[in-house]
C-alpha positions in Angstrom: 58.2 17.0 41.5 58.1 13.6 43.5 55.0 12.5 45.8 53.3 10.1 47.4 51.6 7.6 44.8 48.7 7.7 46.8 47.5 10.6 48.8 49.1 13.3 46.3 47.3 12.8 42.7 45.9 16.3 42.4 49.1 17.7 43.3 51.3 15.0 40.9 48.2 15.6 38.1 48.8 19.5 38.4 52.3 19.0 37.9 52.6 16.5 34.9 49.6 19.3 33.4 52.2 21.4 33.9 54.8 19.8 31.8 56.6 18.6 34.9 58.6 15.1 35.4 56.4 13.6 38.2 57.8 10.2 40.0 57.4 8.8 43.4 59.8 6.9 45.4 58.5 4.1 44.8 58.7 4.1 41.2 62.2 6.5 40.8 61.6 8.9 37.8 60.0 8.2 34.8 61.7 8.9 31.7 65.1 10.3 33.2 67.0 7.6 33.7 70.1 10.0 33.5 68.7 11.9 36.4 67.5 15.8 37.5 69.9 18.6 37.1 68.4 20.3 39.4 66.5 19.6 42.8 64.6 21.7 45.2 64.1 19.5 48.7 61.6 21.5 51.0 60.7 18.6 52.7 62.4 18.3 55.6 62.2 14.9 55.6 65.9 12.7 56.0 64.7 10.6 53.3 63.6 13.3 50.6 67.3 14.4 51.2 68.4 11.0 50.0 66.1 10.5 47.4 67.8 14.2 45.7 70.9 12.4 46.1 70.3 8.7 44.4 68.0 10.5 41.3 69.8 13.6 40.4 72.6 13.7 37.9 76.8 14.0 38.3 77.2 17.6 38.8 73.6 18.1 39.8 72.6 21.3 42.1 70.4 20.1 45.0 68.8 23.3 47.0 67.7 22.6 50.6 65.6 25.4 51.9 64.0 23.1 54.9 65.2 22.8 58.3 64.8 19.6 59.6 64.3 18.0 62.8 66.9 16.2 64.0 70.5 16.3 61.6 70.2 14.4 58.6 73.2 12.1 58.1 74.6 12.9 54.1 75.8 10.1 52.1 78.8 12.1 51.6 80.9 9.4 49.5 77.4 9.5 46.4 77.6 13.4 46.7 81.7 13.5 46.1 81.8 11.1 43.3 78.8 12.5 41.7 80.1 16.0 42.3 76.5 17.1 43.0 76.5 20.8 45.2 74.4 21.3 47.8 73.3 24.5 49.0 71.3 25.5 51.8 68.8 28.7 52.0 67.6 30.7 54.6 65.6 33.5 55.0 65.1 36.7 52.4 65.9 40.1 51.7 62.8 42.7 50.4 63.8 42.4 46.4 63.1 38.9 46.5 60.0 39.9 47.2 59.8 41.6 43.8 61.5 39.1 42.4 59.0 36.6 43.1 55.7 39.2 42.3 57.4 39.1 38.9 58.0 34.9 38.8 54.3 34.5 39.7 52.7 37.2 37.4 53.9 35.0 34.1 52.3 32.3 35.5 49.7 33.5 37.1 47.1 31.2 34.8 48.9 28.1 35.9 49.0 29.1 39.6 45.7 30.1 39.7 44.5 26.6 38.8 46.8 25.3 42.0 44.2 27.4 44.0 40.8 26.7 45.4 38.8 30.0 46.6 36.0 29.2 50.1 33.9 31.2 51.7 34.6 31.7 55.9 31.1 29.9 56.1 32.6 26.7 54.2 35.8 26.6 56.5 35.6 23.5 57.5 35.4 22.2 54.3 38.2 24.1 53.2 40.4 22.2 55.8 38.9 18.9 54.9 39.4 19.4 51.8 43.1 20.1 52.2 43.8 17.7 54.8 42.5 14.5 52.7 44.3 16.4 49.3 41.3 17.2 47.0 43.0 20.8 46.7 46.1 22.1 46.2 46.1 25.4 48.0 42.2 26.2 49.7 42.2 30.0 50.1 39.4 31.2 53.2 37.8 34.6 52.2 36.2 36.1 54.8 32.8 38.0 54.2 32.8 37.1 50.4 31.6 34.2 48.5 33.8 31.9 47.4 35.9 34.4 44.4 38.3 37.1 44.2 37.8 39.5 47.3 36.4 43.1 45.9 38.7 45.7 45.3 41.9 43.7 45.6 43.9 43.8 42.5 47.3 42.1 42.9 49.1 44.2 40.4 48.3 47.1 42.8 51.0 45.9 44.9 53.9 45.8 41.7 54.8 49.9 42.4 55.5 49.2 45.7 57.3 45.8 45.2 59.4 47.5 42.6 60.6 50.4 45.0 61.6 47.8 47.4 63.8 46.2 45.2 66.0 48.9 44.2 66.2 50.3 47.7 
């Protein structure tokens, strides 16, 4: 995972704790001099796409689900010489939600640590904490104190998602 060396500390620390290789554009990829096998470039920034092509190894796959505000330039010579597969993706189908649910369910404990819950009365703090990169993801809960909304169990959605995946 790559991020800014200043301002993304909370996200980068979480990624390190989750076992990801972490770096920043200035220092490169620590302990991975040979490059990355796979890279998901979701920033929509041309610089991010260039970084992906530079820091992936030969025969790597770079997936780009982002849209760019301007058409990015791509170093086609680098892409060809390294044999990088550049894949775009856009949109989703109903069964993707079921797949995503099952994937997320397998990492529920780790993903829960990414979320900071705020009551509606503290929405201003939620916004400022997000803007200052003090939290990874802020959720504002209406009519609840910070914590899970009462009466809601995410596993209740599982039968609906399973059925959607079969249709």
